[in-house]
Structures are given as C-alpha cells and as structure tokens.
C-alpha positions in Angstrom: -1.8 -1.7 32.7 -1.5 -3.9 29.7 -4.0 -6.4 28.0 -2.0 -8.9 26.0 -3.8 -11.3 23.8 -7.5 -11.5 23.0 -10.4 -13.4 24.4 -13.9 -12.7 25.5 -12.7 -12.0 29.1 -10.0 -9.6 27.9 -12.6 -7.7 25.8 -14.7 -7.4 29.0 -11.6 -6.2 30.8 -11.1 -3.4 28.4 -14.8 -2.4 28.6 -14.6 -2.5 32.4 -11.5 -0.3 32.5 -13.3 2.3 30.4 -16.5 2.0 32.6 -18.7 1.6 29.6 -22.4 1.2 29.3 -23.9 -2.2 28.6 -24.7 -1.4 25.0 -21.0 -0.6 24.3 -19.8 -3.9 25.9 -22.4 -5.8 24.0 -21.2 -4.3 20.7 -17.6 -5.3 21.7 -18.5 -8.9 22.5 -20.5 -9.3 19.3 -17.5 -7.9 17.4 -15.2 -10.3 19.1 -17.4 -13.3 18.0 -17.3 -11.9 14.5 -13.5 -11.6 14.7 -13.3 -15.3 15.7 -15.5 -16.3 12.6 -13.7 -14.2 10.0 -10.8 -15.4 8.0 -7.8 -13.4 7.0 -8.1 -11.3 3.8 -8.0 -13.5 0.7 -6.4 -10.8 -1.4 -3.3 -8.6 -1.2 -0.1 -9.2 0.8 0.4 -11.9 3.4 -0.3 -10.7 6.9 1.9 -12.5 9.4 0.5 -11.7 12.9 0.4 -13.6 16.1 -2.8 -12.2 17.7 -1.9 -13.8 21.0 1.2 -11.6 21.5 -0.3 -8.2 20.6 -0.9 -5.6 23.3 -4.5 -4.7 22.8 -4.7 -2.1 25.5 -2.1 -0.1 27.4 -2.5 2.9 29.7 -0.3 4.9 32.0 -0.6 7.3 34.8 -1.1 10.0 32.2 -4.3 8.4 30.9 -6.4 9.0 34.0 -7.8 12.3 32.6 -7.7 14.0 29.2 -5.7 17.2 29.6 -6.2 20.5 27.8 -2.8 22.0 29.0 0.5 20.7 27.8 2.0 21.5 31.2 0.0 18.7 32.7 1.4 16.1 30.3 4.4 14.0 31.4 7.6 15.7 30.1 9.0 12.7 28.3 5.8 12.4 26.3 5.8 16.1 25.5 9.4 15.9 24.4 8.6 13.0 22.2 5.6 14.7 20.6 7.7 17.9 20.1 10.3 15.8 18.2 7.7 15.0 15.5 6.2 18.5 15.4 2.8 17.9 17.0 2.6 21.0 19.2 4.0 23.2 16.5 1.2 22.2 14.2 -1.5 23.0 16.8 -1.2 26.8 16.2 -2.7 26.3 12.7 -5.7 24.3 13.9 -9.1 24.9 15.3 -8.8 21.9 17.6 -6.3 19.2 18.5 -6.5 15.7 19.9 -3.6 13.5 20.8 -3.7 9.7 21.4 -0.7 8.0 23.0 -0.8 4.2 22.9 -4.4 3.3 23.7 -5.8 6.5 25.2 -6.5 10.1 24.2 -4.2 12.2 26.5 -4.7 15.7 25.2 -7.6 17.6 23.7 -8.3 21.3 23.1 -10.5 23.4 20.9 -10.7 27.1 20.1 -13.5 29.0 21.9 -14.9 30.2 18.5 -15.3 26.6 17.5 -17.0 25.7 20.8 -19.4 28.7 20.3 -20.6 27.1 17.1 -21.8 24.1 19.1 -19.2 21.8 17.4 -18.5 18.6 19.3 -14.9 17.4 19.1 -13.9 14.8 21.6 -12.7 11.2 22.1 -15.1 8.5 21.0 -15.3 7.1 24.6 -16.3 10.5 26.0 -18.9 10.9 23.3 -20.4 7.5 24.1 -20.9 8.7 27.7 -22.0 12.3 27.0 -23.9 12.0 23.7 -25.1 8.3 23.7 -28.1 8.8 21.5 -26.2 10.7 18.8 -23.4 8.0 18.8 -25.9 5.1 18.7 -27.6 6.6 15.6 -24.4 6.5 13.5 -21.8 4.2 15.2 -21.2 1.0 13.3 -23.8 1.7 10.7 -21.6 2.2 7.7 -18.6 0.0 8.7 -20.2 -3.2 10.1 -18.4 -5.4 12.4 -18.9 -8.5 10.3 -17.4 -7.4 7.0 -13.7 -8.1 7.5 -11.5 -9.5 10.3 -9.8 -6.3 11.2 -13.0 -4.2 11.3 -14.3 -6.9 13.7 -11.1 -6.7 15.7 -11.4 -2.9 16.0 -15.0 -3.3 17.1 -13.9 -5.6 19.9 -11.0 -3.7 21.3 -11.3 -0.1 20.0 -9.7 2.5 22.2 -9.4 6.2 21.5 -10.1 7.9 18.3 -12.2 11.0 17.6 -15.8 11.9 17.6 -16.8 15.0 15.7 -20.3 16.5 15.1 -20.7 19.6 13.0 -24.2 21.1 13.4 -26.4 22.2 10.5 -25.4 25.4 8.7 -22.0 25.5 10.3 -18.8 26.3 8.4 -15.4 25.7 10.0 -12.6 28.0 8.8 -9.8 26.1 10.5 -9.1 22.4 10.4 -9.5 20.0 13.4 -6.6 17.6 13.9 -5.9 14.3 15.7 -2.5 12.7 16.1 -1.9 9.0 16.9 1.4 7.6 18.4 2.4 4.0 19.0 5.4 3.8 21.2 5.7 0.2 22.5 6.9 -3.1 21.0 4.1 -5.4 19.8 1.6 -2.6 20.5 -1.7 -2.6 18.7 -3.6 0.7 18.2 -7.3 0.5 17.4 -8.7 4.0 17.3 -12.3 4.5 16.2 -13.2 7.7 14.5 -16.8 8.8 13.8 -17.5 12.1 12.0 -21.0 13.6 11.3 -21.1 16.8 9.1 -24.8 17.8 9.2 -26.6 19.6 6.4 -25.2 22.7 4.8 -22.0 22.5 6.8 -18.3 21.9 6.2 -15.2 20.4 7.9 -11.6 19.8 7.2 -10.1 17.1 9.5 -6.4 16.2 9.6 -4.9 13.1 11.0 -1.2 12.2 11.6 0.3 8.9 12.7 3.8 7.7 13.6 5.7 5.0 15.5 9.3 4.3 16.4 10.9 1.3 14.8 11.2 -2.0 16.7 12.0 -5.5 15.4 8.7 -6.9 16.6 5.6 -6.2 14.4 3.0 -3.7 15.6 -0.6 -3.4 14.4 -2.6 -0.4 13.5 -6.2 -1.4 12.7 -8.4 1.7 12.7 -12.0 2.3 11.6 -13.2 5.6 10.3 -16.9 6.3 9.5 -18.0 9.7 8.1 -21.5 10.9 7.3 -21.8 13.9 4.9 -25.1 15.6 5.0 -27.0 17.4 2.3 -25.1 20.3 0.6 -22.2 19.6 3.0 -18.4 19.1 2.5 -15.9 17.0 4.4 -12.2 16.8 3.7 -10.2 14.1 5.5 -6.4 14.6 5.1 -3.9 12.2 6.5 -0.1 11.7 6.3 0.9 8.5 7.9 4.6 7.8 8.6 4.5 4.5 10.4 7.8 2.7 11.1 8.6 -0.3 8.9 7.5 -2.9 11.5 3.8 -1.7 11.5 0.9 -3.5 9.8 -1.4 -0.6 8.8 -4.8 -2.2 8.1 -7.5 0.4 8.0 -11.2 0.6 7.0 -12.3 4.1 6.0 -15.8 4.8 4.6 -18.0 7.8 4.0 -21.8 8.0 3.2 -22.6 11.1 1.1 -26.1 12.6 0.9 -27.7 14.8 -1.8 -25.3 17.4 -3.2 -22.7 16.5 -0.6 -19.0 16.3 -1.2 -16.4 13.9 0.4 -12.7 14.3 -0.2 -10.0 11.9 1.0 -6.5 13.1 0.8 -4.5 10.1 1.9 -0.7 9.8 2.3 1.1 6.6 3.1 4.9 6.9 3.6 5.8 4.2 6.1 4.7 0.8 7.5 5.7 -2.8 6.7 2.3 -3.5 5.0 -0.5 -1.0 4.3 -3.9 -2.1 3.1 -6.2 0.9 2.9 -8.9 1.8 0.4 -10.9 4.9 1.4 -14.4 4.7 0.2 -17.3 7.0 -0.8 -20.8 5.7 -1.0 -22.5 8.4 -3.2 -26.0 7.8 -2.0 -27.6 11.1 -2.7 -28.3 12.6 -6.1 -25.6 15.1 -7.3 -23.2 13.9 -4.6 -19.4 13.9 -5.3 -16.4 11.9 -4.1 -12.7 12.4 -4.5 -9.7 10.4 -3.3 -6.2 11.6 -3.9 -3.6 9.2 -2.6 0.2 8.9 -2.5 2.1 5.8 -1.4 5.8 5.4 -1.0 7.2 1.8 -0.8 10.8 1.4 0.1 12.9 -1.7 1.1 10.7 -4.5 2.6 7.6 -2.4 2.3 4.3 -3.2 0.6 1.9 -0.4 0.0 -1.4 -2.0 -1.2 -3.6 1.1 -1.4 -6.3 2.7 -3.6 -9.9 3.9 -3.2 -13.5 2.8 -3.8 -16.3 4.8 -5.2 -19.9 3.4 -5.1 -22.4 5.4 -7.2 -26.0 5.0 -6.1 -27.6 8.4 -6.6 -28.3 10.0 -9.9 -25.8 12.6 -11.5 -23.1 11.6 -9.1 -19.4 12.2 -9.8 -16.2 10.6 -8.5 -12.5 11.1 -9.1 -9.6 8.8 -8.0 -6.0 10.0 -8.4 -3.4 7.6 -7.2 0.3 8.3 -7.1 2.8 5.6 -6.1 6.6 5.5 -5.8 8.6 2.3 -5.4 12.3 2.0 -4.7 14.9 -0.4 -3.2 12.7 -3.4 -3.9 9.4 -1.9 -2.5 6.0 -2.9 -3.8 3.5 -0.2 -4.6 0.1 -1.6 -5.7 -3.1 0.2 -6.6 -6.2 -1.7 -5.8 -9.5 0.1 -6.3 -13.1 -0.1 -7.3 -15.5 2.2 -9.2 -19.0 0.9 -9.3 -21.9 2.7 -11.0 -25.3 1.1 -10.1 -28.1 0.6 -12.5 -30.1 3.5 -11.0 -27.2 5.9 -10.9 -28.1 7.6 -14.1 -25.9 10.3 -15.7 -23.0 9.6 -13.4 -19.3 10.0 -14.0 -16.3 8.1 -12.6 -12.6 8.8 -13.4 -9.7 6.7 -12.2 -6.0 7.7 -12.8 -3.1 5.7 -11.5 0.5 6.8 -11.9 3.5 4.9 -10.6 7.2 5.9 -10.5 9.7 3.0 -10.2 13.1 4.2 -9.1 15.1 1.0 -9.6 15.1 -2.4 -11.2 14.3 -4.2 -8.0 10.9 -2.6 -7.2 7.5 -3.4 -8.6 4.0 -2.0 -9.0 0.7 -3.5 -10.0 -2.6 -1.9 -10.9 -5.7 -4.0 -9.9 -8.9 -2.1 -10.8 -12.4 -3.3 -10.5 -14.6 -1.0 -12.7 -18.3 -1.6 -13.3 -20.9 0.5 -15.0 -24.5 -0.8 -15.1 -26.3 1.9 -17.1 -25.7 3.4 -20.5 -26.2 7.0 -19.5 -23.0 7.1 -17.3 -19.3 7.2 -18.1 -16.4 5.5 -16.4 -12.7 6.2 -17.4 -9.6 4.5 -16.2 -6.0 5.4 -17.0 -2.8 3.9 -15.6 0.9 4.6 -16.2 4.1 3.2 -14.9 7.4 5.0 -15.6 11.0 5.5 -14.5 12.8 8.8 -14.0 13.6 10.1 -17.5 17.3 10.3 -18.3 16.5 13.2 -20.6 14.9 15.1 -17.7 17.8 14.4 -15.4 20.3 15.5 -18.1 18.4 18.7 -18.7 18.3 19.6 -15.0 22.0 18.7 -14.5 23.0 20.7 -17.5 21.6 23.8 -15.6 24.0 23.2 -12.7 21.7 21.1 -10.5 23.2 18.0 -8.8 21.9 14.6 -9.8 20.5 14.0 -6.3 18.7 17.4 -6.3 17.4 16.8 -9.8 15.9 13.5 -8.8 14.2 15.2 -5.8 12.7 17.9 -8.1 11.3 15.2 -10.5 9.8 13.2 -7.6 8.3 16.3 -6.0 6.8 17.3 -9.4 5.4 13.8 -9.7 3.4 14.1 -6.4 2.5 17.8 -6.9 -1.3 17.0 -7.3 -1.2 15.5 -3.8 0.9 18.2 -2.2 -1.2 21.0 -3.4 -4.2 19.6 -1.6 -2.4 19.8 1.8 -2.2 22.7 4.2 1.1 24.5 3.7 2.7 23.2 6.9 1.8 19.6 6.0 3.1 20.0 2.4 6.5 21.1 3.8 6.5 18.1 6.2 5.6 15.8 3.3 8.5 17.1 1.3 10.9 16.2 4.1 9.3 12.8 4.7 9.7 11.9 1.0 13.3 13.0 1.0 14.1 10.9 4.1 12.4 7.8 2.7 13.9 8.0 -0.8 
C-alpha cells in the first residue's frame, strides 16, 4: 500500500494503518496543521520539492510483523541489505533494527542486553507497549511547530527507534539501526527517541542509504535524546544517501547534570543535506561534543554543522567540523555556540576545516557565536585549504602514486572523525570516501 501526497485524511489513513491510540493520531493531526502553517527554511540551500508527489507511506507483505530471524525476511530484501553490509555489521552489535521504506522489518537484541532491562524497539511498538514512558518524552525537545520538516515528520512519521537505558546500566556493545529507501519519490520519516537514565551509558549507531533515481526522494527524520545525570550517550552515523535525496534532519539532545552527549556525524551522499546536531547543556558540569565530516561532490550541497546551547554552569562544548568539496560541490559549515548569562565558567570551542580539491568547488563558514557572561570563554577557528603540492611531491618522491598520495592526505585530514568510529565503520568510511572522491 502507498500513501502519495499529504492531507488531513491521508494523515488519518497512516494512523489507521498503524492502529494507533487517539493521542498519537491527535499529535499527527496537530503536526499536519503546523506543517501547513510553516514556510520553507529562510536560510541555506533552495529546497525544490513537490509535496503532492512524495510517497509518505509504503508497506509490503514483509511489513506485517517485525522479524527477529533473517530467514523470515524476503530474499530480495536480504540480498539487497547484504550488498551494503548490514548483516555483516550485526555481529559487532548488542542489538540491530532495520527499516525498509516506511516500516521496521527486522529487530534483534542480545540476551545479555535484554537481561539489563534495556528497551530497544520501534517507536510504534513502544507507543503501544510503553505509552506512559513515551508520552513523558516524545515531542518535548523537538516541537512540531519549530520548522516545516519537524512538523512534517510529526504528521507522517513511520519507523525509527525507541531506546530506554535504565538507571545504573552500562552497555558494552553498541545498538544499531539501519534505514533504507528503495523507491522513486519515496519519503522516509523515521522518529527516534532515546532515553539514557541516570548513571548509564549508550553507544547508538545509525546507517542510511538509498539507490539513485532521477526523481528526488526525501529523508526528514527527527531524533530526540535525553541524557540523565552522570550519563553518557554517543550517537554515531554515517549516511551515504544517493545524490537525489534531500536529507533534512532535526537532531537534538538535552543533557542533565554531569552528563555527556557526543554526536559523531558523517554525511557522504545526498543532493542537499541540512543537519545541525544540537546539545542543550541544561545541567551543571554537562558536556557536549559534535564531530562531523561532510563530503560534497558534483551537484551536491552539504549544509551541516552543530549547535551547542549552554544553560548550566561549568558546561563545556566542542565542535569539530571537517568538510571536503570537489567537482563543483558546496560544503558549508553553519553552526551556533550560545552561552547564556547564567552559564557561568563555561567553555565552548569551534573548529572548522575545509579541504577544497578543485577550482570549481566552494565552502562557506557561517558561525553564530554568542557569550553573555564574562566568566566563560568561546573560541572559534576556521581554515580553508587545498591539497599541498609540497606534500604531494614528498609522498610521490617516496614511490607513491599521485592518486594514492591524495588518498593518504585526505584520510589524514579526516583522521579525527575516523578515530571516533568503531573499527568496522572506519574501514567502511575509508571505502566510501574513496568511491565519492
């Protein structure tokens, strides 16, 4: 079944298909009305979308029940997922969820993780099985009236992950979700909600891909993360969307006292990406880090960065942005570091580096940095450079080919990002960079 185009009736249709409670449908309809009111973003690249032609929901025979055994998944889908290494990566994880088009089709978790009372499931199942827990956090940090695509997600969200890590629980292995768009004009609107309760830790990994079609596809996700007192959450993602996908995502974390939030964010593909992971450092002594890499090739715009909002005292944030532009691509850093009046003795650091590989590409750095008390510090550094001819000559004089020498220089440029990834993802990143450059 497909739902093409958007209206109040079609939002109700999606809710009916999912057999949702009244409170969920009410949220969807309110979000739809907000979507109708909101204008397109007034900053960044032009977004050329015909909302009447997008597929907002699509299911198949496979979607009737979430499976925990690959043998119960349709073979063409399994073969497709194997081709991008999904099943291979599962052996390194504590749990795995896979969304294909609009629905989560596969989910598994190690018994040792289950025994710790960790909840890891789809957002729809969580709404049915843990409604009071979901209601407490859902839509509270990313509101459905703050931008057009957050509102759109609120109206038509389908799939995505729900994770709850109980108090005093440390997870030794990451949890992973993988999202796949496989149809022309398909929109994917997953909704992820993560709660890491006090004195706990989580590493969550996300991967996203799509085949390339001439028609534009849309990925408009929302991610909300709550980090409790003395807790740590790391959210790692490497997205390799095809160059026909608009990747428009809202990601935000609220960090309590002495908590730590880390965004490790890689953007390799897409036609246009607009994504600025955010940490709201509400609690005293809380910390936020965002390390991003963006690769913009021909006809690609990567408008990425991060936002750090300091509210608590003695808070610290660190933004490291690495961008690469080639073949006329546009890699732009757009970020915000904001230290409130009451955020005494806080520190914010922003470092943006761009590597431009030819004369046709471009990069812009657009920071918004504000500090409203005199006991805090805010630093910003930005560099734009080309591959050094001296470095190339040095490497080539050691018998290394020019192509290999350029690869080594580029991989060295993104080393800070690569070293934060699990080994298997770092290897995958190397291959993706080489294929896209």
